[in-house]
KEVO-249296 format. One record per residue: residue number from 1; residue in one letter; x, y, z of N, C-alpha, C in turn. Coordinates in nm, 3 decimals, padded with zeros to 5 digits. Layout:
BEGIN
<pt><milo>NUM</milo><drenkol>A</drenkol><n_u>X</n_u><n_v>Y</n_v><n_w>Z</n_w><ca_u>X</ca_u><ca_v>Y</ca_v><ca_w>Z</ca_w><c_u>X</c_u><c_v>Y</c_v><c_w>Z</c_w></pt>
...
This chain:
BEGIN
<pt><milo>1</milo><drenkol>M</drenkol><n_u>02.261</n_u><n_v>01.225</n_v><n_w>01.670</n_w><ca_u>02.233</ca_u><ca_v>01.380</ca_v><ca_w>01.588</ca_w><c_u>02.165</c_u><c_v>01.317</c_v><c_w>01.534</c_w></pt>
<pt><milo>2</milo><drenkol>K</drenkol><n_u>02.028</n_u><n_v>01.287</n_v><n_w>01.538</n_w><ca_u>01.947</ca_u><ca_v>01.219</ca_v><ca_w>01.417</ca_w><c_u>01.980</c_u><c_v>01.314</c_v><c_w>01.260</c_w></pt>
<pt><milo>3</milo><drenkol>K</drenkol><n_u>01.960</n_u><n_v>01.216</n_v><n_w>01.115</n_w><ca_u>01.917</ca_u><ca_v>01.309</ca_v><ca_w>01.072</ca_w><c_u>01.777</c_u><c_v>01.335</c_v><c_w>00.971</c_w></pt>
<pt><milo>4</milo><drenkol>P</drenkol><n_u>01.771</n_u><n_v>01.402</n_v><n_w>00.960</n_w><ca_u>01.618</ca_u><ca_v>01.426</ca_v><ca_w>00.894</ca_w><c_u>01.611</c_u><c_v>01.354</c_v><c_w>00.755</c_w></pt>
<pt><milo>5</milo><drenkol>E</drenkol><n_u>01.711</n_u><n_v>01.298</n_v><n_w>00.668</n_w><ca_u>01.723</ca_u><ca_v>01.304</ca_v><ca_w>00.541</ca_w><c_u>01.632</c_u><c_v>01.128</c_v><c_w>00.638</c_w></pt>
<pt><milo>6</milo><drenkol>Y</drenkol><n_u>01.718</n_u><n_v>01.072</n_v><n_w>00.684</n_w><ca_u>01.682</ca_u><ca_v>00.936</ca_v><ca_w>00.734</ca_w><c_u>01.464</c_u><c_v>00.896</c_v><c_w>00.792</c_w></pt>
<pt><milo>7</milo><drenkol>T</drenkol><n_u>01.433</n_u><n_v>01.025</n_v><n_w>00.851</n_w><ca_u>01.336</ca_u><ca_v>00.999</ca_v><ca_w>00.869</ca_w><c_u>01.219</c_u><c_v>01.040</c_v><c_w>00.745</c_w></pt>
<pt><milo>8</milo><drenkol>L</drenkol><n_u>01.261</n_u><n_v>01.132</n_v><n_w>00.692</n_w><ca_u>01.178</ca_u><ca_v>01.179</ca_v><ca_w>00.572</ca_w><c_u>01.113</c_u><c_v>01.075</c_v><c_w>00.471</c_w></pt>
<pt><milo>9</milo><drenkol>S</drenkol><n_u>01.251</n_u><n_v>00.996</n_v><n_w>00.471</n_w><ca_u>01.211</ca_u><ca_v>00.883</ca_v><ca_w>00.360</ca_w><c_u>01.146</c_u><c_v>00.752</c_v><c_w>00.450</c_w></pt>
<pt><milo>10</milo><drenkol>Y</drenkol><n_u>01.205</n_u><n_v>00.738</n_v><n_w>00.587</n_w><ca_u>01.119</ca_u><ca_v>00.672</ca_v><ca_w>00.640</ca_w><c_u>00.939</c_u><c_v>00.750</c_v><c_w>00.649</c_w></pt>
<pt><milo>11</milo><drenkol>D</drenkol><n_u>00.906</n_u><n_v>00.817</n_v><n_w>00.639</n_w><ca_u>00.821</ca_u><ca_v>00.834</ca_v><ca_w>00.708</ca_w><c_u>00.719</c_u><c_v>00.856</c_v><c_w>00.553</c_w></pt>
<pt><milo>12</milo><drenkol>M</drenkol><n_u>00.794</n_u><n_v>00.895</n_v><n_w>00.402</n_w><ca_u>00.746</ca_u><ca_v>00.843</ca_v><ca_w>00.299</ca_w><c_u>00.745</c_u><c_v>00.717</c_v><c_w>00.271</c_w></pt>
<pt><milo>13</milo><drenkol>C</drenkol><n_u>00.819</n_u><n_v>00.643</n_v><n_w>00.321</n_w><ca_u>00.806</ca_u><ca_v>00.466</ca_v><ca_w>00.263</ca_w><c_u>00.666</c_u><c_v>00.418</c_v><c_w>00.365</c_w></pt>
<pt><milo>14</milo><drenkol>V</drenkol><n_u>00.622</n_u><n_v>00.435</n_v><n_w>00.436</n_w><ca_u>00.519</ca_u><ca_v>00.371</ca_v><ca_w>00.527</ca_w><c_u>00.384</c_u><c_v>00.377</c_v><c_w>00.465</c_w></pt>
<pt><milo>15</milo><drenkol>P</drenkol><n_u>00.346</n_u><n_v>00.487</n_v><n_w>00.461</n_w><ca_u>00.235</ca_u><ca_v>00.551</ca_v><ca_w>00.341</ca_w><c_u>00.214</c_u><c_v>00.501</c_v><c_w>00.204</c_w></pt>
<pt><milo>16</milo><drenkol>V</drenkol><n_u>00.303</n_u><n_v>00.512</n_v><n_w>00.146</n_w><ca_u>00.334</ca_u><ca_v>00.427</ca_v><ca_w>00.007</ca_w><c_u>00.311</c_u><c_v>00.301</c_v><c_w>00.031</c_w></pt>
<pt><milo>17</milo><drenkol>F</drenkol><n_u>00.383</n_u><n_v>00.206</n_v><n_w>00.106</n_w><ca_u>00.360</ca_u><ca_v>00.028</ca_v><ca_w>00.133</ca_w><c_u>00.226</c_u><c_v>00.024</c_v><c_w>00.220</c_w></pt>
<pt><milo>18</milo><drenkol>C</drenkol><n_u>00.161</n_u><n_v>00.097</n_v><n_w>00.281</n_w><ca_u>00.066</ca_u><ca_v>00.087</ca_v><ca_w>00.310</ca_w><c_u>-00.077</c_u><c_v>00.094</c_v><c_w>00.152</c_w></pt>
<pt><milo>19</milo><drenkol>C</drenkol><n_u>-00.038</n_u><n_v>00.180</n_v><n_w>00.097</n_w><ca_u>-00.135</ca_u><ca_v>00.225</ca_v><ca_w>00.008</ca_w><c_u>-00.144</c_u><c_v>00.087</c_v><c_w>-00.082</c_w></pt>
<pt><milo>20</milo><drenkol>F</drenkol><n_u>00.037</n_u><n_v>00.041</n_v><n_w>-00.103</n_w><ca_u>00.053</ca_u><ca_v>-00.038</ca_v><ca_w>-00.211</ca_w><c_u>00.030</c_u><c_v>-00.194</c_v><c_w>-00.145</c_w></pt>
<pt><milo>21</milo><drenkol>V</drenkol><n_u>-00.034</n_u><n_v>-00.221</n_v><n_w>-00.071</n_w><ca_u>-00.115</ca_u><ca_v>-00.352</ca_v><ca_w>00.000</ca_w><c_u>-00.252</c_u><c_v>-00.320</c_v><c_w>-00.017</c_w></pt>
<pt><milo>22</milo><drenkol>A</drenkol><n_u>-00.306</n_u><n_v>-00.205</n_v><n_w>00.036</n_w><ca_u>-00.428</ca_u><ca_v>-00.242</ca_v><ca_w>00.033</ca_w><c_u>-00.450</c_u><c_v>-00.249</c_v><c_w>-00.139</c_w></pt>
<pt><milo>23</milo><drenkol>A</drenkol><n_u>-00.420</n_u><n_v>-00.163</n_v><n_w>-00.209</n_w><ca_u>-00.454</ca_u><ca_v>-00.186</ca_v><ca_w>-00.298</ca_w><c_u>-00.440</c_u><c_v>-00.326</c_v><c_w>-00.375</c_w></pt>
<pt><milo>24</milo><drenkol>F</drenkol><n_u>-00.379</n_u><n_v>-00.362</n_v><n_w>-00.361</n_w><ca_u>-00.290</ca_u><ca_v>-00.519</ca_v><ca_w>-00.369</ca_w><c_u>-00.444</c_u><c_v>-00.643</c_v><c_w>-00.362</c_w></pt>
<pt><milo>25</milo><drenkol>Y</drenkol><n_u>-00.527</n_u><n_v>-00.605</n_v><n_w>-00.184</n_w><ca_u>-00.573</ca_u><ca_v>-00.657</ca_v><ca_w>-00.146</ca_w><c_u>-00.732</c_u><c_v>-00.591</c_v><c_w>-00.218</c_w></pt>
<pt><milo>26</milo><drenkol>F</drenkol><n_u>-00.743</n_u><n_v>-00.460</n_v><n_w>-00.228</n_w><ca_u>-00.871</ca_u><ca_v>-00.403</ca_v><ca_w>-00.330</ca_w><c_u>-00.888</c_u><c_v>-00.518</c_v><c_w>-00.440</c_w></pt>
<pt><milo>27</milo><drenkol>A</drenkol><n_u>-00.739</n_u><n_v>-00.479</n_v><n_w>-00.538</n_w><ca_u>-00.766</ca_u><ca_v>-00.579</ca_v><ca_w>-00.644</ca_w><c_u>-00.792</c_u><c_v>-00.737</c_v><c_w>-00.670</c_w></pt>
<pt><milo>28</milo><drenkol>D</drenkol><n_u>-00.773</n_u><n_v>-00.807</n_v><n_w>-00.572</n_w><ca_u>-00.818</ca_u><ca_v>-00.906</ca_v><ca_w>-00.527</ca_w><c_u>-00.935</c_u><c_v>-00.947</c_v><c_w>-00.531</c_w></pt>
<pt><milo>29</milo><drenkol>A</drenkol><n_u>-00.997</n_u><n_v>-00.834</n_v><n_w>-00.421</n_w><ca_u>-01.117</ca_u><ca_v>-00.844</ca_v><ca_w>-00.380</ca_w><c_u>-01.222</c_u><c_v>-00.862</c_v><c_w>-00.519</c_w></pt>
<pt><milo>30</milo><drenkol>L</drenkol><n_u>-01.200</n_u><n_v>-00.751</n_v><n_w>-00.600</n_w><ca_u>-01.262</ca_u><ca_v>-00.684</ca_v><ca_w>-00.673</ca_w><c_u>-01.243</c_u><c_v>-00.818</c_v><c_w>-00.812</c_w></pt>
<pt><milo>31</milo><drenkol>I</drenkol><n_u>-01.068</n_u><n_v>-00.876</n_v><n_w>-00.778</n_w><ca_u>-01.135</ca_u><ca_v>-01.000</ca_v><ca_w>-00.891</ca_w><c_u>-01.209</c_u><c_v>-01.120</c_v><c_w>-00.853</c_w></pt>
<pt><milo>32</milo><drenkol>L</drenkol><n_u>-01.184</n_u><n_v>-01.146</n_v><n_w>-00.665</n_w><ca_u>-01.289</ca_u><ca_v>-01.253</ca_v><ca_w>-00.682</ca_w><c_u>-01.460</c_u><c_v>-01.170</c_v><c_w>-00.729</c_w></pt>
<pt><milo>33</milo><drenkol>L</drenkol><n_u>-01.480</n_u><n_v>-01.084</n_v><n_w>-00.704</n_w><ca_u>-01.613</ca_u><ca_v>-00.997</ca_v><ca_w>-00.713</ca_w><c_u>-01.664</c_u><c_v>-01.091</c_v><c_w>-00.869</c_w></pt>
<pt><milo>34</milo><drenkol>T</drenkol><n_u>-01.567</n_u><n_v>-01.043</n_v><n_w>-00.937</n_w><ca_u>-01.597</ca_u><ca_v>-01.037</ca_v><ca_w>-01.077</ca_w><c_u>-01.642</c_u><c_v>-01.179</c_v><c_w>-01.084</c_w></pt>
<pt><milo>35</milo><drenkol>S</drenkol><n_u>-01.574</n_u><n_v>-01.279</n_v><n_w>-01.091</n_w><ca_u>-01.551</ca_u><ca_v>-01.464</ca_v><ca_w>-01.077</ca_w><c_u>-01.715</c_u><c_v>-01.470</c_v><c_w>-01.010</c_w></pt>
<pt><milo>36</milo><drenkol>L</drenkol><n_u>-01.743</n_u><n_v>-01.433</n_v><n_w>-00.947</n_w><ca_u>-01.843</ca_u><ca_v>-01.475</ca_v><ca_w>-00.810</ca_w><c_u>-02.047</c_u><c_v>-01.372</c_v><c_w>-00.967</c_w></pt>
<pt><milo>37</milo><drenkol>F</drenkol><n_u>-01.942</n_u><n_v>-01.318</n_v><n_w>-01.002</n_w><ca_u>-02.091</ca_u><ca_v>-01.183</ca_v><ca_w>-01.055</ca_w><c_u>-02.099</c_u><c_v>-01.274</c_v><c_w>-01.281</c_w></pt>
<pt><milo>38</milo><drenkol>C</drenkol><n_u>-01.965</n_u><n_v>-01.346</n_v><n_w>-01.252</n_w><ca_u>-01.957</ca_u><ca_v>-01.322</ca_v><ca_w>-01.433</ca_w><c_u>-01.982</c_u><c_v>-01.507</c_v><c_w>-01.453</c_w></pt>
């Protein structure tokens, strides 16, 4: 028997993690660009 709470929390956790990783790489690229131009 499936638990709806588990699937809901899993479906919420994956996009949040992806957004966190994307934001981290975006900030890293932004720092690299500013260090190049400044």
